[in-house]
DSSP file (Angstrom, degrees, kcal/mol; ACC not computed):
  #  RESIDUE AA STRUCTURE BP1 BP2  ACC     N-H-->O    O-->H-N    N-H-->O    O-->H-N    TCO  KAPPA ALPHA  PHI   PSI    X-CA   Y-CA   Z-CA
    1    1 A M              0   0    0      0, 0.0     2,-0.4     0, 0.0     0, 0.0   0.000 360.0 360.0 360.0 133.5    8.0   10.0   13.6
    2    2 A I        -     0   0    0      1,-0.0     2,-0.3     0, 0.0     0, 0.0  -0.691 360.0-130.7 -86.0 129.5    5.7    8.8   10.9
    3    3 A T        -     0   0    0     -2,-0.4     2,-0.4     1,-0.0    -1,-0.0  -0.613  22.9-151.6 -77.7 136.6    6.0   10.5    7.6
    4    4 A K        -     0   0    0     -2,-0.3     2,-0.3     2,-0.0    -1,-0.0  -0.885  11.2-170.2-113.0 143.3    2.7   11.6    6.2
    5    5 A E        -     0   0    0     -2,-0.4     2,-0.4     0, 0.0    -2,-0.0  -0.940  23.3-118.8-127.6 152.1    1.8   12.1    2.5
    6    6 A E        +     0   0    0     -2,-0.3     2,-0.3     2,-0.0    -2,-0.0  -0.745  32.2 178.4 -91.4 136.1   -1.2   13.6    0.9
    7    7 A I        -     0   0    0     -2,-0.4     2,-0.5     2,-0.0     0, 0.0  -0.860  22.6-129.2-127.3 166.2   -3.5   11.5   -1.3
    8    8 A T        +     0   0    0     -2,-0.3     2,-0.3     2,-0.0    -2,-0.0  -0.974  25.2 177.6-119.5 129.5   -6.7   12.3   -3.1
    9    9 A I        -     0   0    0     -2,-0.5     2,-0.5     2,-0.0    -2,-0.0  -0.958  28.6-120.0-127.5 150.5   -9.9   10.2   -2.8
   10   10 A K        +     0   0    0     -2,-0.3     3,-0.0     6,-0.0    -2,-0.0  -0.763  38.7 164.8 -91.6 131.3  -13.3   10.7   -4.3
   11   11 A V        -     0   0    0     -2,-0.5     5,-0.1     1,-0.0    -2,-0.0  -0.910  46.4 -76.7-135.8 162.6  -16.2   11.1   -1.9
   12   12 A P    >>  -     0   0    0      0, 0.0     4,-2.1     0, 0.0     3,-0.7  -0.280  46.6-113.0 -58.4 150.3  -19.7   12.4   -2.3
   13   13 A S  H 3> S+     0   0    0      1,-0.3     4,-2.6     2,-0.2     5,-0.2   0.845 116.4  56.3 -54.9 -38.0  -20.0   16.2   -2.6
   14   14 A S  H 3> S+     0   0    0      1,-0.2     4,-2.2     2,-0.2    -1,-0.3   0.867 107.6  48.4 -66.0 -34.9  -21.8   16.4    0.8
   15   15 A V  H <> S+     0   0    0     -3,-0.7     4,-2.4     2,-0.2    -2,-0.2   0.919 111.4  49.7 -69.5 -43.8  -19.0   14.6    2.5
   16   16 A A  H  X S+     0   0    0     -4,-2.1     4,-2.5     1,-0.2    -2,-0.2   0.914 112.1  48.4 -60.9 -42.8  -16.4   16.9    0.9
   17   17 A E  H  X S+     0   0    0     -4,-2.6     4,-2.0     1,-0.2    -1,-0.2   0.920 110.8  50.1 -64.5 -43.7  -18.3   19.9    2.0
   18   18 A A  H  X S+     0   0    0     -4,-2.2     4,-0.7     1,-0.2    -1,-0.2   0.893 111.4  49.7 -62.3 -38.8  -18.7   18.6    5.5
   19   19 A Y  H >< S+     0   0    0     -4,-2.4     3,-1.0     1,-0.2    -2,-0.2   0.935 110.1  49.5 -65.1 -46.2  -14.9   18.0    5.7
   20   20 A R  H 3< S+     0   0    0     -4,-2.5    -1,-0.2     1,-0.3    -2,-0.2   0.847 112.7  48.7 -61.7 -33.0  -14.1   21.4    4.4
   21   21 A N  H 3< S+     0   0    0     -4,-2.0    -1,-0.3    -5,-0.2    -2,-0.2   0.555  92.8 100.7 -84.2  -8.3  -16.4   23.0    7.0
   22   22 A A  S << S-     0   0    0     -3,-1.0    -3,-0.0    -4,-0.7     2,-0.0  -0.344  81.8-101.6 -74.4 157.2  -14.9   20.9    9.9
   23   23 A T     >  -     0   0    0      1,-0.1     4,-2.7    -2,-0.1     5,-0.2  -0.297  34.2-106.0 -70.3 163.8  -12.5   22.4   12.3
   24   24 A K  H  > S+     0   0    0      1,-0.2     4,-2.5     2,-0.2     5,-0.2   0.891 123.5  52.0 -58.5 -39.2   -8.8   21.6   11.9
   25   25 A E  H  > S+     0   0    0      2,-0.2     4,-2.2     1,-0.2    -1,-0.2   0.916 110.1  47.6 -64.4 -43.3   -9.0   19.2   14.9
   26   26 A E  H  > S+     0   0    0      2,-0.2     4,-2.5     1,-0.2    -2,-0.2   0.899 111.5  51.3 -64.1 -40.0  -12.0   17.4   13.4
   27   27 A Q  H  X S+     0   0    0     -4,-2.7     4,-2.6     2,-0.2    -2,-0.2   0.917 109.8  49.5 -62.8 -43.2  -10.2   17.1   10.1
   28   28 A E  H  X S+     0   0    0     -4,-2.5     4,-2.2     2,-0.2    -2,-0.2   0.901 110.9  49.8 -62.9 -40.8   -7.1   15.6   11.8
   29   29 A Q  H  X S+     0   0    0     -4,-2.2     4,-2.2     2,-0.2    -2,-0.2   0.912 111.8  48.4 -63.7 -42.4   -9.3   13.1   13.7
   30   30 A L  H  X S+     0   0    0     -4,-2.5     4,-2.9     2,-0.2     5,-0.2   0.899 108.9  53.3 -64.0 -41.2  -11.0   12.1   10.4
   31   31 A Q  H  X S+     0   0    0     -4,-2.6     4,-2.5     1,-0.2    -1,-0.2   0.915 109.9  48.2 -60.1 -43.2   -7.6   11.7    8.7
   32   32 A L  H  X S+     0   0    0     -4,-2.2     4,-2.3     2,-0.2    -1,-0.2   0.911 112.8  48.2 -63.8 -42.4   -6.5    9.4   11.5
   33   33 A K  H  X S+     0   0    0     -4,-2.2     4,-2.3     2,-0.2    -2,-0.2   0.916 112.8  47.5 -64.9 -43.2   -9.7    7.4   11.3
   34   34 A I  H  X S+     0   0    0     -4,-2.9     4,-2.6     2,-0.2     5,-0.2   0.915 111.8  50.4 -65.2 -42.5   -9.5    7.1    7.5
   35   35 A A  H  X S+     0   0    0     -4,-2.5     4,-2.7    -5,-0.2    -1,-0.2   0.906 110.9  49.6 -61.3 -41.6   -5.8    6.1    7.7
   36   36 A A  H  X S+     0   0    0     -4,-2.3     4,-2.4     2,-0.2    -2,-0.2   0.904 111.1  49.1 -65.1 -41.6   -6.7    3.4   10.3
   37   37 A I  H  X S+     0   0    0     -4,-2.3     4,-2.2     2,-0.2    -2,-0.2   0.929 113.9  45.7 -63.2 -45.4   -9.5    2.0    8.1
   38   38 A M  H  X S+     0   0    0     -4,-2.6     4,-2.5     2,-0.2     5,-0.2   0.917 112.8  49.7 -66.0 -42.9   -7.3    1.9    5.1
   39   39 A Q  H  X S+     0   0    0     -4,-2.7     4,-2.3     1,-0.2    -1,-0.2   0.903 111.2  50.1 -62.4 -40.7   -4.4    0.3    6.9
   40   40 A S  H  X S+     0   0    0     -4,-2.4     4,-2.3    -5,-0.2    -1,-0.2   0.903 110.4  50.2 -63.3 -42.0   -6.7   -2.3    8.4
   41   41 A Q  H  X S+     0   0    0     -4,-2.2     4,-2.1     2,-0.2    -2,-0.2   0.917 111.8  46.8 -63.6 -44.7   -8.1   -3.1    5.0
   42   42 A F  H  X S+     0   0    0     -4,-2.5     4,-1.9     1,-0.2    -1,-0.2   0.880 111.7  51.3 -66.9 -37.6   -4.7   -3.5    3.4
   43   43 A A  H  X S+     0   0    0     -4,-2.3     4,-2.5    -5,-0.2    -1,-0.2   0.899 109.2  51.1 -64.7 -40.1   -3.6   -5.7    6.4
   44   44 A M  H  X S+     0   0    0     -4,-2.3     4,-2.8     2,-0.2    -2,-0.2   0.898 107.3  53.2 -64.3 -40.5   -6.7   -7.9    5.9
   45   45 A N  H  X S+     0   0    0     -4,-2.1     4,-2.1     2,-0.2    -1,-0.2   0.907 110.9  46.6 -61.2 -41.5   -5.9   -8.3    2.2
   46   46 A R  H  X S+     0   0    0     -4,-1.9     4,-2.5     2,-0.2    -2,-0.2   0.909 111.9  51.1 -65.8 -42.0   -2.3   -9.5    3.1
   47   47 A F  H  X S+     0   0    0     -4,-2.5     4,-2.4     1,-0.2    -2,-0.2   0.920 111.2  47.7 -61.1 -44.5   -3.7  -11.8    5.8
   48   48 A E  H  X S+     0   0    0     -4,-2.8     4,-2.4     2,-0.2    -1,-0.2   0.888 111.2  51.0 -64.8 -39.0   -6.2  -13.3    3.3
   49   49 A A  H  X S+     0   0    0     -4,-2.1     4,-2.4     2,-0.2    -2,-0.2   0.910 111.2  47.9 -65.0 -41.7   -3.4  -13.7    0.6
   50   50 A I  H  X S+     0   0    0     -4,-2.5     4,-2.7     2,-0.2    -2,-0.2   0.915 111.2  50.8 -64.3 -42.4   -1.2  -15.5    3.2
   51   51 A A  H  X S+     0   0    0     -4,-2.4     4,-2.3     1,-0.2    -2,-0.2   0.905 110.9  48.7 -62.5 -41.5   -4.1  -17.8    4.2
   52   52 A R  H  X S+     0   0    0     -4,-2.4     4,-2.5     2,-0.2    -1,-0.2   0.905 111.3  50.1 -64.6 -41.1   -4.8  -18.6    0.5
   53   53 A L  H  X S+     0   0    0     -4,-2.4     4,-2.6     2,-0.2    -2,-0.2   0.931 111.3  48.0 -62.8 -45.5   -1.1  -19.4    0.0
   54   54 A R  H  X S+     0   0    0     -4,-2.7     4,-2.6     1,-0.2    -2,-0.2   0.906 111.6  50.7 -61.1 -41.7   -1.0  -21.7    3.0
   55   55 A N  H  X S+     0   0    0     -4,-2.3     4,-2.4     2,-0.2    -1,-0.2   0.916 111.1  48.2 -62.0 -44.5   -4.2  -23.4    1.9
   56   56 A T  H  X S+     0   0    0     -4,-2.5     4,-2.5     2,-0.2    -2,-0.2   0.911 112.3  49.0 -62.4 -43.0   -2.7  -24.0   -1.6
   57   57 A M  H  X S+     0   0    0     -4,-2.6     4,-2.4     2,-0.2    -2,-0.2   0.896 110.5  50.7 -64.9 -40.2    0.5  -25.3   -0.1
   58   58 A D  H  X S+     0   0    0     -4,-2.6     4,-2.6     2,-0.2    -2,-0.2   0.914 111.0  48.6 -62.7 -42.6   -1.4  -27.7    2.2
   59   59 A K  H  X S+     0   0    0     -4,-2.4     4,-2.6     2,-0.2    -2,-0.2   0.917 111.7  48.9 -63.5 -43.3   -3.4  -29.0   -0.7
   60   60 A A  H  X S+     0   0    0     -4,-2.5     4,-2.4     2,-0.2    -1,-0.2   0.897 112.1  49.3 -63.6 -40.1   -0.3  -29.5   -2.8
   61   61 A S  H  X S+     0   0    0     -4,-2.4     4,-2.4     2,-0.2    -2,-0.2   0.929 112.0  47.4 -64.1 -46.1    1.4  -31.3    0.1
   62   62 A L  H  X S+     0   0    0     -4,-2.6     4,-2.5     1,-0.2    -2,-0.2   0.917 112.5  49.3 -62.1 -44.0   -1.6  -33.6    0.7
   63   63 A E  H  X S+     0   0    0     -4,-2.6     4,-1.5     1,-0.2    -1,-0.2   0.906 110.8  50.4 -62.6 -41.8   -1.8  -34.4   -3.1
   64   64 A A  H  <>S+     0   0    0     -4,-2.4     5,-2.8     1,-0.2    -1,-0.2   0.908 111.6  48.0 -63.5 -41.6    1.9  -35.2   -3.2
   65   65 A Q  H ><5S+     0   0    0     -4,-2.4     3,-1.6     1,-0.2    -2,-0.2   0.900 108.9  53.4 -65.1 -40.8    1.6  -37.5   -0.2
   66   66 A E  H 3<5S+     0   0    0     -4,-2.5    -1,-0.2     1,-0.3    -2,-0.2   0.806 107.2  52.9 -63.8 -28.3   -1.5  -39.2   -1.7
   67   67 A R  T 3<5S-     0   0    0     -4,-1.5    -1,-0.3    -5,-0.2    -2,-0.2   0.343 129.5 -95.7 -90.2   6.5    0.6  -39.8   -4.9
   68   68 A G  T < 5 +     0   0    0     -3,-1.6     2,-0.4     1,-0.3    -3,-0.2   0.530  69.4 152.1  99.4   5.8    3.4  -41.5   -2.8
   69   69 A L      < -     0   0    0     -5,-2.8    -1,-0.3    -6,-0.2     2,-0.2  -0.581  22.6-173.2 -73.1 125.7    5.8  -38.7   -2.2
   70   70 A T     >  -     0   0    0     -2,-0.4     4,-2.6     1,-0.1     5,-0.2  -0.675  39.5-105.0-111.2 169.3    7.7  -39.3    1.0
   71   71 A S  H  > S+     0   0    0     -2,-0.2     4,-2.5     1,-0.2     5,-0.2   0.882 122.0  52.3 -59.8 -38.7   10.2  -37.1    2.9
   72   72 A E  H  > S+     0   0    0      2,-0.2     4,-2.3     1,-0.2    -1,-0.2   0.921 109.8  46.8 -65.5 -44.7   13.0  -39.3    1.7
   73   73 A I  H  > S+     0   0    0      2,-0.2     4,-2.4     1,-0.2    -2,-0.2   0.923 113.2  49.6 -63.5 -43.8   11.9  -39.0   -2.0
   74   74 A L  H  X S+     0   0    0     -4,-2.6     4,-2.7     1,-0.2    -2,-0.2   0.919 110.6  49.7 -61.9 -43.7   11.6  -35.3   -1.6
   75   75 A E  H  X S+     0   0    0     -4,-2.5     4,-2.1     1,-0.2    -1,-0.2   0.900 110.5  50.9 -61.1 -41.1   15.0  -35.0    0.0
   76   76 A S  H  X S+     0   0    0     -4,-2.3     4,-0.7     2,-0.2    -2,-0.2   0.911 111.2  47.9 -63.0 -42.8   16.5  -37.1   -2.8
   77   77 A I  H >< S+     0   0    0     -4,-2.4     3,-0.7     1,-0.2     4,-0.4   0.925 112.9  48.0 -64.1 -44.5   14.9  -34.8   -5.4
   78   78 A L  H 3< S+     0   0    0     -4,-2.7     3,-0.5     1,-0.2    -1,-0.2   0.831 115.6  44.1 -67.0 -32.1   16.1  -31.6   -3.7
   79   79 A N  H >< S+     0   0    0     -4,-2.1     3,-1.5    -5,-0.2    -1,-0.2   0.511  89.6  90.8 -88.3  -4.9   19.6  -33.0   -3.3
   80   80 A D  T << S+     0   0    0     -4,-0.7    -1,-0.2    -3,-0.7    -2,-0.2   0.754  76.8  63.0 -64.2 -26.6   19.7  -34.3   -6.9
   81   81 A H  T 3         0   0    0     -3,-0.5    -1,-0.3    -4,-0.4    -2,-0.1   0.641 360.0 360.0 -75.7 -12.9   21.1  -31.1   -8.3
   82   82 A E    <         0   0    0     -3,-1.5    -1,-0.2    -4,-0.1    -2,-0.1   0.474 360.0 360.0 -78.9 360.0   24.3  -31.4   -6.3
């Protein structure tokens, strides 16, 4: 079972009035739609952040290779602390 919490969002007065005048069933449907939209937006933000991180890592890897870093050198650097 999914736990639900109440939040407050600002909407135009006409939207708030229409929501208050809606039936309980309509309000529940709207709540589900709004939750889905928000969840989708947050998921997209995470996806974009991951894509940016991967892009940055790819650029750093390419730059390191262009400057002569090899797998062997990297392994030596990583094992140097032992």
